N, C-alpha and C positions, 0 to 999 in steps of 0.2 A: 380372359375367356378364350378358350380354344374353339375353333370352328370345326365341326364335323362335316367332312365331305365324303361323297360316295366315290368308290373306286370302280364304277361301272365301265368307264372308258378304258381303264387298264385291263379289266377282265375281258371285255368284249373286243378289244383291239386285236386279239389273236384268234378270234372265232374262226376265221378262214383256215387257219393252220390246224385247228383242232378237229376238223372233219375227218372221218375215216377215208383212207385212200381206196382206189378201185381194187387194189390187191387185197386189202383188208376186208372189203366187202365180199370179194370172191371167196376168201378163206371162210368167212362166216357162212356163206351160202353152201360151201362144200361140207361144213361141219353141222349144218342144220339137222340132217337126219339123226345124227348122234344125239344132239340136244333134245330133239323130240322124243326119241326112244328113252332117254334118261328121265324125261318128264313123265312118260307113261309108267316107268318103273317106280318112280316116286309116288305117283298116284296110287299104284297098287299097294305100296307099303302104307300110305296114309289111310287107306280104307280099313286096314287091319289094326290101326293104332288103339282104338278104343274097345276092341273085342278080340276074342280068340279066333284066329283064322280058321275058316272052314276049308273043306277040300276044294271048293270053287275058288276061294281066295288064294290058296296055295298054287293052283293051276294058273291063275291070272299072274301071280308073281313069277312063276317059272317061265311063262310065255313072254312076259315083259323083260326078264333077264336075257332070254334067248334073242329077242329083238334088239336089245341094247348091245349085246355082244356082236350080233351079226352086223349092226350098223357100224360099230367100231372096226370090225374086220374089213368091211367094204371100204371104209375111209382109208384104212392103212393100205389096202391093196391098190387103191387109186393113187396114193401118194408115195408109196414105197419106191418104185423104180426111179422117180425123180430125185429122191433124197439119198440114195445109196452112192457113196463116192466111188469113183473109178469105173463106173458103168457095170459094177457087179450086180448080178440078179439074185 
């Protein structure tokens, strides 16, 4: 008869190493406006799934698209100078 043992010690032994670093948390914080804008855009699409979109729905989707695009542009503008090689602007 074989004994079944848990592997909890093996799984939780590396828990300290599995936590996000400060740099990863900072990156998440910088990207959060993009994530929230994308969620708003998805919400606008979800509202129209079970019906024909009205003019108000279409406006809501357009506004959400513009906010999502603006959030992405803002993120790229903040990170672009640091990511270009050779100091090119």
